[in-house]
C-alpha positions as CSV (number, residue, x, y, z in Angstrom):
1,M,68.0,28.6,146.8
2,E,69.0,27.2,143.4
3,E,71.5,24.7,142.2
4,Y,72.9,24.3,138.7
5,D,76.0,23.3,136.8
6,V,78.2,26.0,135.3
7,E,80.9,25.5,132.7
8,A,84.2,26.9,134.1
9,G,87.8,26.0,133.6
10,G,87.0,23.6,130.8
11,T,84.8,21.5,133.1
12,Y,81.5,21.7,134.9
13,V,81.1,22.7,138.5
14,R,78.0,22.4,140.7
15,V,76.9,25.8,142.0
16,R,74.6,26.5,145.0
17,D,73.1,30.0,144.9
18,A,71.4,30.9,148.2
19,G,70.4,33.8,150.4
20,D,68.9,37.0,148.9
21,P,69.0,36.7,145.1
22,D,69.2,40.5,144.9
23,G,71.6,40.8,147.7
24,E,75.3,41.6,147.9
25,P,77.2,38.6,146.3
26,V,79.8,36.5,148.1
27,I,81.6,33.6,146.5
28,H,82.4,31.2,149.3
29,F,85.0,28.4,149.2
30,H,84.3,25.3,151.2
31,G,86.8,23.5,153.4
32,T,88.7,20.3,153.0
33,P,86.7,18.1,152.9
34,G,83.5,20.0,152.2
35,C,81.2,21.1,149.4
36,R,78.7,23.7,148.3
37,L,76.4,22.8,151.3
38,E,78.9,24.0,153.9
39,L,77.0,27.2,154.8
40,A,73.5,25.8,154.2
41,F,72.9,25.9,157.9
42,A,72.9,29.7,157.7
43,D,70.6,30.2,154.7
44,D,68.0,32.1,156.7
45,L,70.6,34.3,158.4
46,V,72.3,35.0,155.0
47,E,69.0,36.0,153.4
48,A,68.1,38.2,156.4
49,A,71.5,40.0,156.1
50,G,70.8,40.8,152.4
51,V,73.6,38.6,151.2
52,R,73.7,36.2,148.3
53,I,76.1,33.3,148.9
54,I,77.4,31.6,145.7
55,A,79.3,28.4,146.5
56,F,80.6,25.7,144.1
57,D,82.1,22.3,144.6
58,R,85.7,22.2,143.6
59,P,86.5,19.5,141.0
60,G,86.1,16.0,142.3
61,Y,83.8,17.1,145.2
62,G,80.1,16.7,145.2
63,G,78.6,17.4,141.8
64,S,81.6,18.8,140.1
65,K,83.5,16.8,137.5
66,Q,87.0,15.7,138.2
67,T,90.0,17.6,136.8
68,P,93.4,18.5,138.3
69,F,93.5,21.9,139.9
70,G,95.6,24.4,141.8
71,L,94.8,27.6,143.7
72,T,94.9,29.9,140.7
73,S,93.0,27.5,138.4
74,V,90.1,27.4,140.9
75,A,90.3,31.1,141.2
76,S,89.8,31.3,137.5
77,M,86.8,29.0,137.8
78,A,85.3,31.3,140.4
79,V,85.7,34.4,138.1
80,Q,84.1,32.5,135.3
81,V,81.2,31.4,137.6
82,A,80.7,35.1,138.5
83,D,80.8,36.0,134.8
84,R,78.2,33.4,133.9
85,L,75.9,34.7,136.6
86,G,76.3,38.3,135.6
87,V,78.1,39.2,138.8
88,D,80.7,41.9,138.4
89,Q,81.9,42.8,141.9
90,F,81.9,40.2,144.7
91,R,83.5,39.5,148.1
92,T,85.1,36.1,148.7
93,T,85.2,34.0,151.8
94,G,86.9,30.7,152.6
95,W,86.7,28.4,155.6
96,S,89.7,26.1,156.5
97,G,91.1,24.7,153.2
98,G,88.9,27.1,151.3
99,G,90.9,30.1,152.7
100,P,93.7,29.9,150.2
101,F,91.3,29.8,147.2
102,A,89.4,32.9,148.5
103,L,92.8,34.7,148.6
104,A,93.8,33.4,145.2
105,T,90.6,34.7,143.7
106,A,91.1,38.2,145.0
107,A,94.7,38.1,143.6
108,L,93.4,37.1,140.2
109,A,90.3,39.2,140.0
110,G,91.9,42.4,141.4
111,G,89.4,45.3,141.9
112,R,86.4,43.0,141.4
113,V,87.0,41.7,144.9
114,P,86.9,44.6,147.4
115,T,87.3,42.4,150.5
116,V,88.3,38.8,151.4
117,G,87.3,36.9,154.5
118,V,89.5,34.0,155.7
119,I,87.9,31.8,158.4
120,A,90.4,29.5,160.2
121,G,92.1,29.2,156.8
122,A,95.2,27.3,155.9
123,G,98.4,29.3,155.4
124,P,101.4,28.9,153.1
125,F,103.2,26.1,154.8
126,Q,106.7,27.0,153.4
127,L,106.5,30.5,154.8
128,V,104.8,30.2,158.3
129,P,107.5,29.2,160.8
130,G,107.1,25.8,162.2
131,L,104.0,24.8,160.1
132,L,105.8,22.2,158.0
133,D,106.9,20.5,161.2
134,E,103.3,19.9,162.2
135,L,102.4,18.0,159.1
136,S,101.4,14.3,159.2
137,D,103.3,11.9,157.0
138,G,100.5,12.0,154.5
139,D,100.6,15.8,154.3
140,K,104.3,15.8,154.0
141,A,103.9,13.6,150.9
142,A,101.4,16.1,149.5
143,E,103.9,19.0,150.1
144,R,106.4,17.3,147.8
145,L,103.9,17.1,144.9
146,L,102.9,19.6,142.3
147,P,99.5,19.9,140.7
148,D,100.9,18.9,137.3
149,Q,102.2,15.6,138.6
150,Q,98.9,13.9,137.9
151,A,99.9,10.2,138.3
152,A,101.7,10.8,141.6
153,C,98.8,12.9,142.9
154,E,96.3,10.3,142.1
155,G,98.3,7.7,144.0
156,F,98.5,10.0,147.0
157,I,94.7,10.7,146.9
158,E,93.9,7.0,147.7
159,G,94.9,7.7,151.3
160,F,91.9,10.0,151.9
161,D,89.1,7.5,152.1
162,L,86.5,8.7,154.6
163,K,83.8,6.2,153.6
164,P,83.7,4.3,156.9
165,A,83.4,7.5,158.8
166,L,80.4,8.6,156.8
167,E,78.1,5.8,157.9
168,D,76.5,8.0,160.6
169,A,77.1,11.1,162.6
170,T,78.7,9.3,165.5
171,S,81.3,7.7,163.2
172,L,82.2,11.0,161.6
173,Y,82.6,12.6,165.0
174,K,85.0,9.9,166.1
175,E,87.1,10.4,162.9
176,F,87.5,14.1,163.6
177,E,87.5,14.1,167.4
178,P,91.3,14.1,167.9
179,S,91.5,17.3,165.9
180,L,88.8,19.1,167.7
181,S,89.2,21.6,170.6
182,E,86.7,21.4,173.5
183,S,84.8,24.3,172.0
184,D,84.7,22.4,168.6
185,R,83.4,19.3,170.3
186,Q,80.4,21.1,171.8
187,T,79.7,22.9,168.5
188,W,80.0,19.6,166.5
189,T,77.4,17.9,168.8
190,L,74.9,20.7,168.0
191,H,75.5,20.5,164.2
192,S,76.5,16.9,163.7
193,E,73.8,16.2,161.1
194,E,74.6,19.3,159.1
195,L,78.3,18.4,159.1
196,L,77.5,14.8,158.0
197,A,75.3,16.0,155.1
198,D,78.0,18.3,153.9
199,M,80.8,15.7,154.0
200,R,78.6,12.9,152.6
201,E,77.9,15.1,149.6
202,A,81.5,16.2,149.4
203,M,82.8,12.6,149.2
204,T,80.3,11.2,146.7
205,Q,83.1,10.7,144.2
206,G,85.5,9.4,146.8
207,A,88.6,11.3,148.0
208,W,89.6,12.8,144.7
209,G,88.8,16.5,145.5
210,C,90.2,16.2,149.0
211,G,93.6,14.9,147.8
212,W,93.9,17.6,145.1
213,D,93.0,20.3,147.7
214,N,96.0,19.2,149.9
215,V,98.4,19.2,146.9
216,A,97.1,22.7,146.0
217,W,97.7,24.5,149.3
218,I,100.2,22.4,151.3
219,G,102.7,22.8,148.5
220,P,104.1,26.1,147.3
221,W,101.3,28.5,146.5
222,D,101.0,29.6,142.8
223,F,100.3,33.2,143.7
224,D,101.8,35.7,146.2
225,P,99.3,36.6,149.0
226,T,101.6,39.4,150.2
227,K,100.8,41.3,147.1
228,L,97.1,41.6,147.8
229,E,95.9,45.2,148.0
230,C,92.3,44.7,149.3
231,P,91.4,44.3,153.0
232,V,91.7,40.7,154.2
233,L,89.6,39.9,157.3
234,L,91.0,37.1,159.4
235,W,88.9,35.1,161.9
236,Y,90.8,32.5,164.0
237,G,90.3,30.7,167.3
238,T,93.0,30.4,170.0
239,E,92.2,26.7,170.5
240,D,92.1,25.7,166.8
241,R,94.0,22.4,166.3
242,M,93.7,22.5,162.5
243,A,94.6,26.1,161.7
244,P,96.7,27.3,164.6
245,P,97.0,31.0,165.5
246,S,100.5,31.2,164.1
247,I,98.9,31.3,160.6
248,A,96.7,34.2,161.6
249,H,99.6,36.1,163.0
250,W,101.7,35.4,159.8
251,F,98.9,36.8,157.6
252,E,98.5,39.8,160.0
253,T,102.2,40.6,159.7
254,N,102.7,39.9,156.0
255,L,99.5,41.1,154.2
256,P,99.3,44.8,153.3
257,D,95.8,45.2,154.8
258,A,95.0,42.4,157.3
259,R,92.4,42.8,160.0
260,L,92.5,40.0,162.6
261,T,89.8,38.9,164.9
262,I,90.9,36.3,167.5
263,Y,88.2,34.3,169.3
264,E,89.5,33.3,172.8
265,G,88.8,29.7,173.7
266,E,87.3,28.8,170.3
267,G,88.5,26.4,167.7
268,H,87.9,25.6,164.0
269,L,84.1,25.7,163.7
270,L,83.7,29.4,164.0
271,P,81.0,30.1,161.4
272,F,78.4,28.2,163.4
273,G,78.5,30.8,166.1
274,H,79.7,33.9,164.2
275,I,78.5,33.9,160.6
276,E,76.3,37.0,161.1
277,E,79.0,39.2,162.5
278,M,81.4,37.9,159.8
279,L,79.1,38.9,157.0
280,T,78.5,42.3,158.7
281,A,82.3,42.9,158.9
282,L,82.8,41.8,155.3
283,F,80.6,44.6,154.0
284,A,81.5,47.2,156.7
285,G,84.4,48.9,154.9
């Protein structure tokens, strides 16, 4: 495993390069909040699968410098990271808030991305029936903003302070517990220290990245996912309280080549139990 800073999109992003250095490359997009450490729990499994996971902190998260961003601008950063590393063709994956960025990168990079994997990913809120109605007041404020409204966005970001919850694993669990299914609660208990380490690193610069994430994908997307030509693998749980199955079914209906796997009785924390089969599927066809 290596970490380094890469110039991309006129700024510097912190990259984590793990797994098999000679393996099949995957650019992974972390959730909201999250960082490049998100899949660190699976380093041994990834290496054994012959896969190279390249993950980078979006601006304002972890070790990446702050700059306003949207879905397509982060996709451009991902392509530039691939170029800097000498990677031509690569798959993309995104978990939760990372899902839209994985899709955006495939849209931008075209044939360089043969397959996308979306794990309990956010959907286009304006297009999925009923999704806007489920937003909190804070998320409704984000939906009204655009990435070029920098002053308004920075005021909105102040509402994402997780610092008190990052004191210890118990505090973080209490913060997220209302949004967890029973399955998620059991999984969280098993992986509480890994989740704490990921989110502590994610929030080292405060809530800046988290706020911009929400502006990027709760508002209208700046690309059209329904035009994607490559296969998109979808993994969702029936009991997910953060990314409900309605998102999965919208993608399945509206993407040209969507392949949906639904996990009965499971929630949002799917990679902890299914990362191996997800990687196998990502390279199967």
